C-alpha positions in Angstrom: 7.2 -68.3 84.9 9.6 -65.2 85.0 12.6 -67.3 85.0 10.8 -69.3 82.0 10.2 -66.0 80.4 13.8 -64.2 80.7 15.0 -67.4 79.6 13.0 -67.2 76.2 14.1 -63.6 75.6 18.0 -64.7 75.5 17.5 -67.0 73.2 18.7 -66.8 69.5 16.5 -69.9 67.9 12.8 -70.2 67.3 11.4 -73.3 66.5 8.5 -73.5 64.2 6.8 -76.9 62.9 5.2 -77.3 59.4 2.9 -74.7 59.9 3.8 -72.8 63.0 6.6 -71.8 65.6 7.3 -73.9 68.9 8.7 -72.9 71.7 12.3 -72.0 71.4 15.0 -73.9 73.0 18.9 -73.2 73.1 21.0 -75.0 70.7 23.9 -76.8 72.2 27.2 -75.8 71.0 28.9 -79.7 70.9 32.2 -80.1 69.5 32.3 -83.2 68.0 29.1 -85.9 66.9 30.0 -89.6 68.2 28.6 -92.7 67.5 25.8 -92.7 70.5 24.6 -89.2 68.7 24.3 -90.8 65.4 22.4 -94.1 66.4 19.7 -91.0 67.7 19.1 -90.2 64.5 15.6 -91.7 62.8 15.1 -89.5 59.7 14.0 -92.4 57.7 10.1 -92.2 58.6 8.9 -92.7 55.0 8.6 -95.7 52.4 10.2 -94.4 49.3 12.0 -95.6 46.4 15.8 -97.0 47.1 18.7 -94.6 46.2 19.0 -93.9 42.6 22.0 -95.0 40.8 21.1 -93.1 38.0 24.3 -90.1 37.6 23.1 -86.6 37.8 21.6 -85.2 34.7 23.1 -82.8 32.5 21.8 -78.8 33.8 19.1 -76.9 31.6 18.6 -73.4 31.7 14.7 -73.5 31.9 12.6 -75.3 34.3 10.6 -75.5 36.8 10.3 -76.5 41.2 8.1 -77.3 43.4 8.5 -77.8 47.1 7.2 -80.0 49.8 8.9 -78.4 52.1 7.4 -78.1 55.5 5.8 -74.4 56.0 7.4 -72.4 58.5 6.9 -68.4 59.6 9.5 -66.4 60.5 10.6 -66.0 63.9 9.1 -63.0 66.0 12.0 -61.1 67.6 11.5 -59.3 70.9 13.6 -56.8 73.1 14.1 -57.9 76.3 12.0 -56.2 78.7 11.1 -56.5 82.6 8.2 -58.9 83.4 6.4 -57.0 86.3 3.8 -58.3 88.5 0.6 -56.9 86.5 1.9 -58.9 83.2 2.4 -62.2 85.4 -1.2 -61.5 86.5 -2.9 -60.9 83.0 -1.0 -64.3 81.6 -2.2 -66.1 84.2 -5.8 -64.7 83.6 -5.3 -65.3 80.0 -4.0 -69.1 80.2 -6.9 -69.9 82.1 -9.5 -68.2 79.3 -7.5 -70.4 76.5 -7.9 -73.3 78.5 -12.0 -73.1 78.3 -11.5 -73.0 74.5 -9.3 -76.3 74.9 -6.4 -74.3 74.2 -3.1 -74.7 76.0 -2.2 -76.7 79.2 -1.8 -73.3 81.5 1.9 -72.6 80.7 2.0 -71.1 77.6 4.6 -67.8 77.1 4.5 -64.7 75.5 5.9 -63.0 73.0 6.1 -66.4 70.5 4.0 -68.7 68.4 3.2 -71.9 70.1 2.8 -74.9 68.0 -0.5 -76.6 69.2 -3.1 -79.2 68.7 -6.0 -77.8 67.5 -9.2 -78.5 69.7 -11.6 -78.2 66.6 -9.9 -80.6 64.1 -8.1 -82.4 66.7 -4.6 -82.2 64.2 -6.6 -84.5 61.6 -5.4 -88.4 61.0 -1.8 -87.2 61.8 -2.8 -85.7 65.2 -0.3 -82.5 63.3 0.5 -79.9 65.5 -1.3 -77.2 63.1 -2.7 -74.5 65.5 -0.8 -71.4 65.7 -1.4 -69.7 69.2 0.4 -66.1 69.6 0.2 -64.5 72.8 1.4 -60.8 72.9 4.2 -59.5 74.7 1.8 -57.7 77.3 0.4 -61.0 78.4 -3.4 -59.6 77.5 -4.1 -61.0 74.3 -3.8 -64.2 72.1 -4.6 -64.8 68.8 -4.5 -68.2 66.8 -5.0 -69.8 63.7 -5.5 -73.3 62.5 -3.4 -74.0 59.3 -5.1 -77.1 58.4 -6.9 -76.2 55.3 -9.7 -78.3 56.1 -10.3 -76.3 59.0 -8.9 -72.9 58.9 -10.4 -72.0 62.6 -9.2 -68.8 63.8 -10.1 -66.5 67.0 -8.6 -64.4 69.7 -9.4 -62.9 73.3 -8.1 -60.7 75.8 -7.3 -61.3 79.6 -8.6 -57.7 80.7 -11.1 -55.9 78.1 -10.4 -52.3 77.5 -6.5 -52.8 77.9 -4.2 -51.5 74.9 -1.9 -53.9 73.5 1.6 -52.8 73.4 2.0 -55.0 70.5 2.3 -52.6 67.6 4.4 -50.7 69.1 6.9 -54.0 69.8 6.4 -55.0 66.5 7.1 -51.0 65.4 10.7 -51.7 67.2 11.6 -54.9 65.5 11.9 -53.2 62.1 15.1 -51.9 62.9 16.9 -54.4 64.5 20.2 -55.3 63.5 21.0 -57.9 61.0 23.4 -60.7 62.6 26.3 -62.0 60.9 26.9 -65.5 61.2 29.9 -68.4 60.4 29.8 -71.6 59.8 32.2 -71.7 62.9 30.0 -70.0 65.4 26.9 -72.4 64.1 29.4 -75.5 64.7 28.1 -76.6 61.3 29.3 -79.9 59.9 29.8 -82.4 56.9 26.9 -84.7 56.8 26.9 -87.8 58.5 26.1 -91.4 56.5 22.9 -91.2 58.4 21.5 -88.0 56.9 23.0 -88.5 53.3 21.0 -91.8 53.5 17.6 -90.1 54.6 18.6 -87.8 51.4 19.0 -91.1 49.5 15.4 -92.0 50.5 14.0 -89.3 48.5 16.0 -89.6 45.8 18.7 -86.3 46.5 22.2 -87.7 45.4 25.4 -86.7 47.6 27.1 -84.6 44.8 23.4 -82.2 45.0 23.8 -81.7 48.9 27.7 -81.1 48.7 27.1 -78.2 45.6 24.3 -76.9 48.2 26.1 -77.0 51.1 23.9 -79.1 53.2 25.3 -79.4 56.4 24.4 -80.6 60.0 25.1 -79.5 63.5 23.5 -81.1 66.8 20.4 -80.1 68.8 19.0 -81.6 71.8 21.7 -84.3 71.7 20.5 -85.2 68.0 21.7 -84.4 64.1 19.8 -82.1 62.4 20.1 -80.8 59.0 21.3 -77.4 58.2 20.1 -76.0 55.1 22.4 -73.0 54.4 21.3 -69.6 53.1 23.8 -68.2 51.2 24.8 -65.0 48.5 27.9 -64.9 46.6 28.9 -67.7 48.8 28.9 -65.9 51.8 26.7 -67.4 54.6 23.4 -65.0 55.3 21.0 -67.5 57.1 20.5 -71.0 58.6 17.7 -73.2 58.8 17.3 -76.6 60.1 15.2 -79.7 60.5 15.2 -82.7 62.7 13.8 -85.9 62.7 10.1 -85.0 63.5 10.1 -82.8 60.7 9.8 -79.2 62.5 12.1 -76.4 61.6 13.3 -73.1 63.1 15.8 -70.5 61.6 18.8 -68.4 63.0 17.1 -65.4 64.4 18.1 -61.7 63.2 19.4 -62.8 59.9 18.6 -61.3 56.5 16.1 -63.3 54.6 16.9 -64.3 51.3 15.8 -67.6 49.1 17.3 -70.4 49.1 19.9 -71.0 46.3 20.2 -67.8 45.3 23.5 -68.0 43.7 21.9 -70.5 41.4 19.4 -67.6 39.7 22.1 -65.0 39.6 21.9 -63.3 36.0 19.2 -65.9 35.2 16.4 -64.9 32.4 14.3 -68.1 33.5 13.8 -69.6 37.3 11.9 -72.0 39.0 10.7 -71.0 42.7 9.3 -73.4 44.7 8.1 -74.1 48.5 10.9 -76.0 50.5 14.5 -76.6 50.3 14.3 -80.0 49.6 11.8 -79.2 46.4 15.1 -76.9 45.4 17.3 -80.1 45.7 14.6 -82.6 43.4 15.0 -79.9 40.8 18.3 -80.0 40.7 18.1 -83.6 40.4 16.1 -83.3 37.4 18.6 -80.9 35.8 17.3 -77.5 36.8 19.8 -75.5 38.9 18.1 -72.4 38.5 15.6 -72.9 41.1 15.3 -70.9 44.5 13.1 -72.1 47.7 10.9 -69.5 49.7 12.4 -69.4 53.5 9.3 -69.5 55.2 6.8 -71.8 53.5 3.3 -70.9 52.1 0.0 -69.1 54.1 -2.9 -70.5 54.5 -4.6 -68.1 51.9 -4.4 -65.4 49.8 -4.5 -61.7 51.3 -7.5 -59.7 50.3 -5.3 -56.6 51.0 -3.1 -55.1 48.3 0.4 -55.8 48.3 1.9 -53.6 50.9 4.7 -51.5 50.8 8.1 -53.0 51.0 8.8 -51.5 54.6 5.6 -53.4 55.3 5.7 -56.3 53.1 7.6 -58.3 56.7 6.1 -61.8 55.2 7.8 -61.4 52.1 11.1 -59.2 53.0 12.8 -62.0 51.2 11.4 -61.0 47.6 12.5 -57.6 48.1 16.0 -58.9 49.9 16.4 -60.9 46.4 15.1 -57.9 43.7 18.1 -57.6 41.8 18.0 -61.1 40.9 14.4 -61.6 40.2 14.0 -58.7 38.5 16.5 -60.0 35.4 14.2 -62.8 34.9 11.7 -62.8 32.0 9.9 -66.5 33.0 8.9 -67.3 36.6 7.7 -71.1 37.2 5.4 -71.3 40.4 6.2 -74.1 41.1 4.4 -74.6 44.7 2.9 -77.2 46.6 -0.6 -78.7 45.4 -2.4 -77.8 48.3 -4.5 -74.9 49.4 -1.7 -72.7 51.0 0.9 -73.7 48.3 -1.5 -72.3 45.6 -2.3 -69.4 47.9 1.8 -68.6 47.9 1.7 -69.2 44.3 -1.0 -66.1 44.0 1.0 -63.7 46.7 4.3 -64.5 44.7 2.7 -63.8 41.4 1.4 -60.2 42.4 4.6 -59.1 43.5 6.8 -60.4 40.8 4.2 -59.5 38.3 1.5 -62.2 36.9 2.4 -61.5 33.1 5.7 -63.2 33.5 4.7 -65.7 35.5 4.2 -69.6 34.6 2.4 -72.5 37.1 2.6 -76.0 36.9 0.4 -78.9 37.3 1.8 -82.3 39.5 0.6 -85.6 37.7 -2.3 -87.7 39.2 -1.5 -90.6 41.5 -2.0 -93.9 39.8 -6.0 -95.3 40.8 -6.3 -92.3 42.9 -8.0 -89.0 42.5 -5.5 -87.3 44.2 -2.2 -85.3 42.8 1.0 -85.6 43.9 2.0 -82.7 46.4 4.9 -81.1 45.4 8.4 -82.2 43.1 10.0 -84.2 45.8 6.7 -86.4 45.5 7.0 -87.0 41.8 10.5 -87.2 41.8 10.8 -90.3 44.4 7.7 -91.9 43.1 7.4 -91.3 39.3 11.5 -90.0 38.7 13.5 -87.5 37.3 12.1 -87.9 33.9 8.4 -87.0 35.2 9.9 -83.8 37.2 11.5 -82.9 34.3 7.6 -83.4 32.1 6.3 -81.2 34.7 8.1 -78.6 34.2 8.0 -78.2 30.4 4.5 -78.5 30.4 4.2 -75.3 32.5 1.1 -73.1 31.6 1.2 -69.2 31.7 -0.2 -67.8 35.2 -4.0 -66.5 34.3 -4.4 -63.1 33.9 -8.0 -62.2 34.9 -9.2 -60.1 32.0 -6.7 -61.5 29.2 -7.0 -64.8 27.6 -6.3 -66.8 24.6 -8.2 -68.8 22.2 -6.7 -72.3 23.4 -9.0 -70.8 26.8 -12.0 -71.5 24.8 -11.3 -74.4 22.2 -14.4 -76.2 24.0 -17.0 -73.7 23.0 -15.1 -73.0 19.6 -15.4 -76.9 19.0 -19.1 -76.9 20.0 -19.8 -74.2 17.9 -18.2 -76.0 14.7 -20.2 -79.5 15.5 -23.2 -77.4 16.1 -24.3 -78.8 19.7 -24.4 -75.7 21.8 -28.5 -75.0 21.7 -29.3 -72.2 19.7 -26.1 -70.7 18.6 -26.9 -70.4 15.0 -30.5 -68.5 16.0 -33.6 -69.7 17.0 -36.6 -69.5 14.2 -38.9 -66.5 14.9 -41.9 -69.0 13.6 -42.2 -67.4 10.1 -40.5 -68.4 7.1 -40.7 -65.0 5.2 -38.5 -63.6 8.0 -36.3 -66.4 8.8 -34.3 -65.3 5.9 -33.5 -62.3 7.4 -33.8 -62.4 11.2 -33.3 -65.3 13.8 -32.9 -64.9 17.3 -29.3 -65.9 19.1 -29.0 -66.2 23.0 -26.6 -63.2 24.1 -27.9 -60.4 21.5 -29.4 -57.6 21.9 -32.5 -56.2 19.3 -33.2 -52.8 18.8 -36.7 -52.6 17.5 -38.5 -49.0 16.8 -41.5 -47.8 14.5 -43.5 -44.9 14.3 -46.2 -44.9 17.0 -49.1 -47.4 16.2 -47.3 -49.5 14.5 -47.6 -52.7 16.5 -43.9 -52.8 18.0 -44.9 -54.4 21.3 -48.1 -56.4 19.3 -44.8 -57.9 17.3 -42.5 -58.9 20.0 -45.6 -60.6 22.0 -46.3 -62.5 19.2 -42.7 -63.7 18.7 -42.3 -64.5 22.0 -45.4 -66.9 21.9 -43.8 -68.7 18.8 -40.7 -68.9 20.8 -42.1 -70.4 23.7 -44.4 -72.7 21.4 -41.4 -74.1 19.2 -38.3 -74.0 21.9 -39.9 -73.4 25.2 -38.1 -70.4 26.4 -39.3 -68.2 29.3 -39.2 -64.6 29.4 -39.0 -61.2 31.8 -41.0 -58.5 30.6 -40.6 -54.8 31.4 -43.2 -53.6 29.7 -44.0 -49.9 31.1 -46.8 -49.0 28.7 -49.0 -52.1 29.1 -51.6 -52.7 32.3 -50.7 -56.0 33.5 -54.4 -57.0 32.8 -54.1 -55.8 29.2 -51.2 -57.3 28.5 -52.1 -60.6 29.8 -55.2 -60.6 27.6 -52.6 -59.9 24.6 -50.7 -62.6 25.2 -53.2 -65.6 26.3 -54.8 -64.2 22.8 -51.9 -65.1 20.6 -51.3 -68.7 22.6 -54.6 -69.5 22.6 -55.7 -68.3 19.2 -59.0 -67.0 20.7 -60.4 -63.5 21.5 -60.8 -62.6 25.7 -64.2 -61.0 25.1 -66.7 -60.7 22.4 -66.9 -56.9 22.1 -65.7 -55.0 19.1 -62.5 -56.6 17.8 -64.1 -59.7 18.5 -67.0 -59.8 16.0 -68.6 -63.0 15.7 -65.2 -65.1 16.7 -65.9 -67.6 19.6 -64.0 -66.3 22.6 -61.8 -68.7 24.9 -63.8 -71.3 27.3 -63.5 -71.2 30.8 -61.0 -74.3 30.7 -58.9 -72.5 28.0 -58.7 -69.2 30.3 -57.4 -71.2 33.3 -54.8 -72.9 31.0 -53.8 -69.6 29.6 -53.3 -68.5 33.0 -50.8 -71.3 34.5 -49.2 -70.8 30.9 -48.9 -67.4 31.5 -47.4 -68.2 35.2 -45.0 -70.6 33.8 -43.7 -68.9 31.0 -43.5 -65.1 32.0 -41.7 -63.1 35.0 -42.7 -59.2 35.5 -40.4 -56.8 36.4 -42.5 -53.1 37.1 -42.1 -50.7 39.9 -44.1 -51.1 43.1 -44.3 -47.3 43.2 -45.1 -44.4 41.0 -41.4 -43.9 40.2 -39.2 -44.6 37.1 -37.1 -47.6 37.2 -33.3 -46.8 36.0 -31.4 -49.2 33.5 -29.5 -50.7 36.8 -32.4 -51.6 38.5 -34.1 -53.3 35.6 -31.1 -55.1 34.6 -30.9 -56.0 38.6 -34.0 -57.8 38.7 -33.2 -59.6 35.1 -30.5 -61.2 36.5 -32.4 -62.4 39.3 -35.3 -64.2 36.8 -32.2 -65.4 34.7 -31.1 -67.3 38.6 -34.6 -68.0 39.9 -36.5 -68.8 36.7 -34.1 -69.7 34.0 -35.4 -66.6 31.6 -33.8 -66.8 27.8 -34.9 -63.5 26.6 -35.7 -59.8 28.4 -38.1 -57.4 26.6 -37.0 -53.8 27.9 -40.4 -51.5 26.6 -40.0 -49.1 25.9 -37.1 -46.6 26.1 -38.4 -43.3 27.1 -40.4 -45.1 30.0 -36.9 -45.8 31.9 -35.2 -43.0 34.1 -32.8 -41.5 32.5 -31.0 -38.9 35.0 -27.5 -38.8 34.3 -24.6 -37.0 35.4 -23.8 -33.0 34.5 -20.8 -33.9 32.8 -22.0 -36.4 30.8 -23.9 -35.8 27.3 -26.9 -37.7 26.1 -25.2 -39.5 23.6 -22.3 -40.7 25.9 -25.4 -41.7 28.2 -26.9 -44.0 25.7 -23.5 -45.8 24.9 -22.7 -46.4 28.9 -26.5 -47.9 28.9 -26.3 -49.8 25.8 -23.2 -51.5 27.0 -24.6 -52.3 29.9 -27.6 -54.2 28.4 -25.1 -56.1 25.8 -23.3 -57.3 29.0 -25.8 -58.3 30.8 -27.0 -60.3 27.2 -24.0 -61.9 26.6 -22.8 -62.7 30.5 -26.5 -64.6 30.9 -27.1 -65.7 27.4 -30.0 -64.0 27.2 -31.6 -62.0 24.1 -32.9 -58.9 24.9 -35.0 -56.6 23.0 -35.3 -53.0 23.6 -38.2 -51.1 22.1 -37.0 -47.4 21.2 -39.6 -44.9 19.8 -38.4 -42.6 17.1 -38.1 -38.9 17.3 -40.5 -36.6 15.9 -40.9 -36.8 12.9 -42.6 -33.5 11.5 -41.8 -34.2 7.9 -43.0 -38.1 8.0 -44.6 -39.0 4.3 -45.8 -42.1 6.0 -43.2 -45.2 5.2 -41.3 -46.9 7.8 -38.2 -44.5 9.8 -34.9 -45.0 9.6 -32.9 -46.6 12.8 -30.8 -43.1 13.0 -34.2 -41.6 13.6 -34.6 -43.3 17.4 -34.8 -40.8 20.0 -31.2 -39.8 21.9 -28.4 -41.2 19.8 -27.2 -42.8 17.0 -25.8 -45.5 19.2 -29.0 -47.5 19.1 -27.9 -48.7 16.0 -23.9 -48.7 16.6 -24.2 -50.6 19.8 -26.8 -53.0 19.0 -26.5 -56.6 17.2 -29.7 -56.5 15.0 -32.0 -53.0 14.3 -35.9 -54.0 13.1 -38.4 -51.4 11.8 -42.0 -52.7 12.3 -44.1 -50.4 10.0 -48.1 -50.8 9.3 -50.1 -49.6 6.2 -52.2 -47.0 7.2 -53.4 -46.3 3.4 -55.3 -48.4 1.5 -54.2 -47.4 -1.4 -51.0 -48.8 -0.8 -52.7 -52.2 0.0 -54.4 -53.9 3.0 -54.4 -52.1 6.4 -53.6 -55.4 8.5 -50.6 -55.6 6.2 -47.0 -54.9 8.7 -43.7 -54.6 7.0 -40.5 -56.1 9.4 -37.5 -54.1 8.1 -34.6 -55.7 9.2 -31.7 -52.8 8.9 -28.4 -54.1 10.9 -27.7 -58.0 11.9 -23.9 -58.0 12.9 -23.7 -61.7 12.8 -24.1 -63.2 9.3 -25.0 -66.3 10.5 -28.1 -65.3 11.8 -29.6 -63.1 9.1 -29.0 -60.3 6.4 -30.6 -57.0 5.4 -34.2 -57.6 4.0 -37.5 -57.3 4.5 -40.5 -59.1 5.0 -44.3 -59.2 4.9 -46.5 -60.3 7.7 -50.7 -60.1 7.9 -52.1 -59.2 10.9 -55.2 -60.5 12.9 -56.7 -58.3 15.0 -59.5 -60.7 16.6 -56.5 -62.9 18.0 -53.6 -60.7 17.4 -51.6 -62.7 15.6 -48.7 -62.7 12.8 -49.2 -65.0 9.5 -46.8 -65.1 6.6 -47.9 -62.7 4.1 -48.5 -64.4 0.9 -47.5 -61.9 -1.0 -44.1 -61.0 1.0 
């Protein structure tokens, strides 16, 4: 085991599968390829379209690219170190523990990524070795992740608990490692043989594209492998290999850059794909302004902030190519259509700036709900014209909080054709009032009036009308009403009979026992109560949180907060009452809009020492002028108290503000109030 470990440390190359690195094997330095070697090449393992006879297309200056290339991860560089008996012992214990999890075969080495079949998903139908296992250099800790999108199993364990790992110390030394300079002669790179050309031909990649991009080959394990050369200003910077088993590995200790970097020098519009073959596919469709990432895609988007240049090791190639990328004003992200590919697009957009990014949608397969995965699949199955169409139809990369009207066209169409429920407003149930005020989901109505004018009674009657006509449900935060009193008022309006035969009931027949039971069921089905369970006052955040739960659990369409002065209004010392009211009403409006729930907010007027009996103004509300500035509708309820001015059961509904002209306009309506049942009716003299 010690010999194997030293052998590993001396290697310059690390191998990786599509999703993870495999054990490294030294690259043989065979001088020439012979016919025996060529006969062992078996690249053509997929049945694709025959070689295209079309000549290369003209190059455009604008385009998008996508890469179906296998995802790989940067090799881990390690320094030579002595492996003592303690580390050997820890490694032995660790391997045995891993075997208990169904991982490994007891001969896994530290300091490298091992590609294994995941014991949870068994590698899917293809038996893919998608489990990436990393054993730290001290042999004490192992971590693993399955990179299959449908699995994602993660875990870790230690050989000896409590032992501190030297991994962070080792990775710190890696950051200052010297970059290797490589040459084609050193790597024994050679022109492509016909067998490899045939492999690319099956994927619709022409010989001219291969020559222009310096795609070469070399020998590895007595077999021919493809060599994708990474160049900057024509100089060889790095090299990535692929064998017939679709395994990828790269030259270690080389600078990470984008593949095809010279093709975007000075370009203002570029395409970024996920693999080298996708970059070549884009060129076949006429787009040379395309580059590929060197290390494939991550399994998911990181939840952390974008790290600094020094710490952003996974995406170091972005920083190394910054001077090229900074000149681009339009960047099309044509990554794979699977979850890792979309995660890569998001990580790139975070670093490049979403404001200059576009994204593409891969076309659907015929007679299938699935989409083509990448650029080469589209090229090989649909041809270059289809790939060009994908690029030309690229969409702006979404930015949270920034939209275009076209993002809402379906909603606008529904509004125009009046297929959205109640968007023109719901009738109040009183014809004389409908001319001025209708109830629209998502709006805020402020209701005020001098004490004993019937504000709460009018709102209760309105809710009963809405329940009867359109079946709405409501959440009631009515702090001034006892539950039993509020239940009586609502049931009287619903059943149109008094609760008691006493005083106000006069000679009217009260509701029967059967009607009483039916009324209780109606209350339970229609209303949810928001009430504090102790003697403390609720604040607006508490009320809105309970209202949100009522929307989600019971589907309520309206919320009543009655009244404002019964809420807890403690505010920060630095905030004035006017500022506080503005913030509070903004929260209420956002709740109403987001949940499409109409909110009625009752606010009392300030003390009116010079009141002469007329209806107050919305500007008389205690607290702030923001009550009228922020609301969608402002209503004043006023009751006549002087027989000289008419019947005392006459109620004046003053609509003082209507923001949405579709729902109403400023005006006044008069209703008559039935003291016995608490009902309101159209006044014939309105």
